[in-house]
C-alpha positions as CSV (number, residue, x, y, z in Angstrom):
1,M,-0.8,29.0,18.9
2,E,0.6,27.5,15.8
3,S,2.3,24.7,17.8
4,N,-1.0,23.9,19.5
5,R,-2.8,23.7,16.1
6,K,-0.1,21.4,14.8
7,E,-0.4,19.2,17.8
8,R,-4.2,18.9,17.3
9,L,-3.7,18.1,13.7
10,V,-1.2,15.4,14.5
11,A,-3.5,14.0,17.2
12,I,-6.4,13.9,14.7
13,A,-4.2,12.2,12.1
14,A,-3.0,9.7,14.6
15,C,-6.6,8.9,15.6
16,V,-7.6,8.6,12.0
17,N,-4.7,6.3,11.2
18,I,-5.3,4.1,14.2
19,G,-9.0,3.9,13.6
20,S,-8.7,3.3,9.8
21,S,-5.9,0.8,10.1
22,I,-8.0,-1.3,12.5
23,I,-11.2,-0.9,10.5
24,I,-9.6,-1.8,7.2
25,V,-8.4,-5.2,8.5
26,L,-11.7,-6.0,10.3
27,L,-13.8,-4.7,7.5
28,N,-12.0,-6.6,4.8
29,K,-12.2,-9.8,6.9
30,W,-15.9,-9.1,7.2
31,I,-16.3,-8.7,3.4
32,Y,-14.4,-12.0,2.8
33,T,-16.3,-13.9,5.5
34,M,-19.8,-12.6,4.9
35,Y,-19.8,-12.0,1.1
36,N,-16.9,-14.0,-0.3
37,F,-16.0,-10.9,-2.4
38,P,-13.2,-11.6,-4.9
39,N,-9.8,-10.6,-3.5
40,M,-8.1,-9.1,-6.5
41,T,-11.2,-7.1,-7.4
42,L,-11.3,-5.6,-4.0
43,T,-7.6,-4.7,-4.2
44,C,-8.1,-3.1,-7.6
45,I,-11.0,-1.1,-6.3
46,H,-8.8,0.1,-3.4
47,F,-6.1,1.2,-5.9
48,I,-8.6,3.0,-8.1
49,V,-10.1,4.9,-5.1
50,T,-6.6,5.7,-3.8
51,S,-5.7,7.1,-7.2
52,L,-8.8,9.3,-7.3
53,G,-8.1,10.4,-3.8
54,L,-4.5,11.3,-4.6
55,L,-5.7,13.2,-7.6
56,I,-8.0,15.3,-5.4
57,C,-5.1,15.8,-2.9
58,R,-2.9,17.0,-5.8
59,H,-5.4,19.6,-6.8
60,M,-5.7,20.7,-3.1
61,N,-1.9,21.1,-3.1
62,V,-1.4,18.5,-0.4
63,F,1.7,17.4,-2.3
64,Q,3.4,18.3,-5.6
65,P,3.6,15.5,-8.2
66,K,7.0,14.7,-9.8
67,S,7.6,13.1,-13.1
68,L,8.9,9.5,-12.7
69,P,10.3,7.1,-15.3
70,F,7.8,4.3,-16.2
71,L,10.4,1.5,-16.1
72,S,11.5,2.5,-12.6
73,M,7.9,2.4,-11.4
74,L,6.9,-0.9,-13.1
75,P,8.6,-3.3,-10.6
76,L,7.4,-1.2,-7.7
77,A,3.8,-1.4,-9.1
78,L,4.0,-5.1,-9.6
79,S,5.3,-5.7,-6.1
80,F,2.7,-3.4,-4.7
81,C,0.0,-5.5,-6.4
82,G,1.6,-8.7,-5.1
83,F,2.0,-7.6,-1.5
84,V,-1.6,-6.2,-1.2
85,V,-3.1,-9.2,-3.0
86,F,-1.3,-11.8,-0.9
87,T,-1.7,-9.9,2.3
88,N,-5.5,-9.9,1.6
89,L,-5.4,-13.6,0.7
90,S,-3.7,-14.2,4.1
91,L,-6.5,-12.2,5.8
92,E,-9.1,-14.1,3.9
93,S,-7.6,-17.5,4.7
94,N,-6.4,-17.0,8.3
95,T,-7.7,-15.7,11.5
96,V,-7.1,-12.0,12.2
97,G,-4.7,-13.0,14.9
98,T,-2.5,-15.2,12.7
99,Y,-2.7,-12.7,9.8
100,Q,-1.5,-9.9,12.1
101,I,1.2,-11.9,13.8
102,V,2.7,-13.4,10.7
103,K,3.0,-9.8,9.3
104,T,5.6,-9.1,12.0
105,L,8.0,-11.4,10.1
106,T,8.3,-8.5,7.6
107,T,11.0,-6.9,9.9
108,P,13.3,-10.0,10.0
109,C,12.7,-10.5,6.3
110,I,13.7,-6.9,5.5
111,I,16.8,-7.3,7.6
112,V,17.8,-10.5,5.7
113,I,17.2,-8.8,2.3
114,Q,19.1,-5.7,3.3
115,T,22.0,-7.7,4.8
116,Y,22.6,-10.1,2.0
117,F,21.6,-8.0,-1.0
118,Y,22.3,-4.4,0.0
119,G,25.2,-4.8,2.3
120,R,23.4,-3.2,5.3
121,K,24.8,-3.9,8.8
122,F,22.6,-4.4,11.8
123,S,23.7,-4.6,15.4
124,F,23.7,-7.8,17.4
125,N,21.0,-6.4,19.7
126,V,18.7,-5.8,16.7
127,K,19.3,-9.3,15.5
128,L,18.5,-10.7,19.0
129,T,15.0,-9.1,18.9
130,L,14.2,-11.3,15.9
131,I,14.3,-14.4,18.1
132,P,11.2,-13.7,20.2
133,I,9.4,-12.4,17.0
134,T,10.1,-15.6,15.1
135,I,9.3,-17.9,18.1
136,G,6.1,-16.0,18.7
137,V,4.9,-16.3,15.1
138,F,5.7,-20.0,15.2
139,L,3.8,-20.6,18.4
140,N,0.8,-18.6,17.3
141,S,0.6,-20.2,13.9
142,V,1.1,-23.8,15.0
143,Y,-1.4,-23.6,17.9
144,D,-4.0,-21.7,16.0
145,I,-7.1,-24.0,15.8
146,K,-7.9,-22.7,12.4
147,F,-4.4,-23.2,11.1
148,N,-4.2,-24.2,7.4
149,F,-1.2,-24.6,5.1
150,I,-2.7,-22.5,2.3
151,G,-3.3,-19.6,4.6
152,I,0.2,-19.8,5.9
153,A,1.6,-20.1,2.4
154,F,-0.3,-16.9,1.4
155,A,0.9,-15.2,4.5
156,T,4.5,-16.2,3.9
157,T,4.4,-15.1,0.3
158,G,2.8,-11.8,1.4
159,V,5.6,-11.2,3.9
160,I,8.4,-11.8,1.3
161,I,6.8,-9.6,-1.3
162,T,5.9,-6.9,1.3
163,S,9.5,-6.9,2.5
164,L,10.8,-6.6,-1.1
165,Y,8.3,-3.8,-1.7
166,Q,9.3,-1.9,1.4
167,V,13.0,-2.2,0.6
168,W,12.4,-1.0,-3.0
169,V,10.2,1.9,-1.8
170,G,13.1,3.1,0.4
171,E,15.6,2.7,-2.5
172,K,13.3,4.4,-5.0
173,Q,12.5,7.3,-2.7
174,S,16.2,7.9,-2.2
175,E,17.1,7.4,-5.9
176,L,14.3,9.5,-7.3
177,Q,14.2,12.0,-4.5
178,V,10.4,11.7,-3.9
179,N,8.2,11.3,-0.8
180,S,5.7,8.5,-0.3
181,M,2.8,10.4,-1.7
182,Q,4.6,11.3,-4.9
183,L,5.5,7.7,-5.3
184,L,2.0,6.4,-4.6
185,Y,0.6,9.0,-7.0
186,Y,2.1,7.1,-9.9
187,Q,2.2,3.7,-8.3
188,A,-1.5,3.3,-7.4
189,P,-3.0,3.9,-10.9
190,L,-0.3,1.8,-12.6
191,S,-1.0,-1.1,-10.1
192,A,-4.8,-0.8,-10.7
193,F,-4.2,-0.9,-14.5
194,L,-2.0,-4.0,-14.1
195,L,-4.6,-5.8,-12.0
196,L,-7.4,-5.0,-14.5
197,F,-5.5,-7.3,-17.0
198,I,-4.8,-10.0,-14.4
199,I,-8.2,-10.3,-12.8
200,P,-10.0,-12.0,-15.7
201,F,-7.5,-14.9,-15.5
202,F,-7.9,-15.6,-11.8
203,E,-11.4,-14.4,-10.8
204,P,-14.7,-15.1,-12.5
205,L,-16.3,-12.2,-14.1
206,D,-20.0,-13.1,-14.4
207,A,-20.2,-16.3,-12.5
208,F,-21.5,-16.7,-8.9
209,H,-19.6,-14.3,-6.7
210,G,-17.8,-13.0,-9.7
211,V,-16.9,-9.4,-10.5
212,F,-20.2,-8.7,-12.2
213,F,-22.3,-10.8,-9.8
214,N,-25.5,-9.1,-8.6
215,W,-24.0,-8.2,-5.2
216,P,-26.3,-7.0,-2.5
217,L,-26.3,-3.3,-1.7
218,E,-24.7,-3.8,1.7
219,A,-21.8,-5.7,0.1
220,L,-21.2,-2.9,-2.3
221,A,-21.5,-0.4,0.5
222,A,-18.9,-2.3,2.6
223,V,-16.5,-2.5,-0.4
224,T,-16.9,1.2,-1.0
225,L,-16.3,2.0,2.6
226,S,-13.3,-0.3,2.6
227,A,-11.7,1.5,-0.3
228,C,-12.3,4.9,1.3
229,V,-10.8,3.7,4.6
230,A,-7.8,2.3,2.7
231,F,-7.1,5.7,1.2
232,S,-7.4,7.3,4.6
233,V,-4.8,4.9,5.9
234,N,-2.4,6.0,3.2
235,L,-3.1,9.7,3.7
236,S,-2.8,9.6,7.5
237,I,0.5,7.7,7.3
238,F,1.9,10.3,5.0
239,W,0.8,13.1,7.5
240,I,2.1,11.3,10.6
241,I,5.5,10.5,9.0
242,G,5.9,14.0,7.8
243,N,4.9,15.7,11.0
244,T,6.1,13.4,13.8
245,S,9.1,11.4,14.8
246,P,9.7,7.8,13.8
247,V,9.2,6.9,17.5
248,T,5.7,8.3,17.5
249,Y,4.9,6.4,14.3
250,N,6.2,3.2,15.8
251,M,4.3,3.6,19.0
252,I,1.1,4.2,16.9
253,G,2.0,1.0,15.1
254,H,2.2,-1.0,18.3
255,L,-1.1,0.3,19.4
256,K,-2.7,-0.6,16.1
257,F,-1.2,-4.1,16.3
258,C,-2.6,-4.9,19.7
259,M,-6.0,-3.3,19.0
260,T,-6.4,-5.2,15.7
261,L,-5.6,-8.4,17.5
262,L,-8.2,-7.6,20.1
263,G,-10.8,-6.6,17.5
264,G,-10.3,-9.8,15.6
265,F,-10.9,-11.9,18.7
266,L,-13.9,-9.9,19.8
267,L,-15.6,-9.5,16.4
268,F,-14.9,-13.0,14.8
269,H,-14.7,-14.9,18.1
270,D,-11.5,-16.6,17.1
271,P,-10.5,-19.1,19.8
272,I,-7.1,-18.7,21.4
273,Q,-4.9,-21.3,23.0
274,P,-2.6,-20.6,26.0
275,L,0.5,-21.3,23.9
276,Q,-0.9,-19.1,21.1
277,L,-1.3,-16.3,23.6
278,L,2.3,-16.9,24.7
279,G,3.3,-16.6,21.1
280,I,1.5,-13.3,20.7
281,C,3.2,-11.9,23.8
282,S,6.6,-13.1,22.6
283,T,6.0,-11.4,19.2
284,V,4.8,-8.1,20.8
285,A,7.8,-8.1,23.2
286,G,10.2,-8.6,20.2
287,V,8.6,-5.8,18.2
288,V,8.7,-3.4,21.1
289,A,12.3,-4.3,21.9
290,Y,13.3,-3.9,18.2
291,T,11.7,-0.4,18.2
292,H,13.4,0.6,21.4
293,I,16.9,-0.6,20.2
294,K,16.5,1.1,16.8
295,R,15.4,4.3,18.5
296,E,18.4,4.3,20.8
297,E,20.7,3.6,17.9
298,I,19.2,6.6,15.9
299,R,19.5,8.8,19.0
300,L,23.2,7.9,19.5
301,K,24.0,8.5,15.9
302,S,22.5,12.0,16.1
303,L,24.8,12.8,19.1
304,P,28.2,14.3,18.7
305,T,31.0,11.7,18.7
306,S,32.4,12.9,22.0
307,L,29.0,12.5,23.8
308,V,28.6,9.0,22.3
309,S,32.0,8.1,23.7
310,V,31.1,9.4,27.1
311,N,27.8,7.6,27.2
312,S,29.5,4.4,26.1
313,S,32.1,4.7,28.8
314,Y,29.5,5.5,31.4
315,S,27.4,2.4,30.5
316,K,30.4,0.2,30.9
317,S,31.4,1.5,34.3
């Protein structure tokens, strides 16, 4: 009975995560396209709503907060601001397809960072999967009719900062012995606070389409919905990671990836070239191969040494 209940909750969390992850991309793109809403302001609103949501979760005992040193959190908060802002700028400047495809370069970038700066080792097979991912991103970007250098610059910067952020999150979670929710509980309000100081220098406050512009009600409703959906993405990710396997989480990720691409093409009528489609297929193949190889490596590591030797010998025969 208990296992059935848990399975239902996991299924609900997976559906919420898939739905909200797709909606947040398409909704943000809609907000930028239809209303030209300022990017950093939208990001700051997301952080504020996430902070409030986490405060509610704390009082509902969803997680237990842990005191964290301010100086340890500051670089993480800054990188959090950077990766969300530049990722949103990429979404604003590129088609949904290019935005989504370029994001897959985060994996190769993380591997480079961890290899050269943290001494991590990756197998030859894992490195091979980076080839179709990189080729796919190149083909999609170059043959995108709406290709623009500024958009690609934003996307590339976003990938680099996102990669650094993800590496640092892993390091901080290990160093401070906290989970993602405990980290986000301190990180989100600090990031919002930092953006409040930065916004006046980069975005108009009372000019046309500024922060205090007389926005139509539907724009404000879309922004509010976007912020709530962003929080649901974070909450559902936490639940899925805590209650399923990495394989399940990655499979959900692949599904979100493909459905977001499809949603972008259907909703915004982005044209797609044959070579661009080939690039998308190449990227998806590389991502799936990477996940499969990493899953097998994790599985083999969990086996007793004797069994690994037997499996290795069997595969060579």
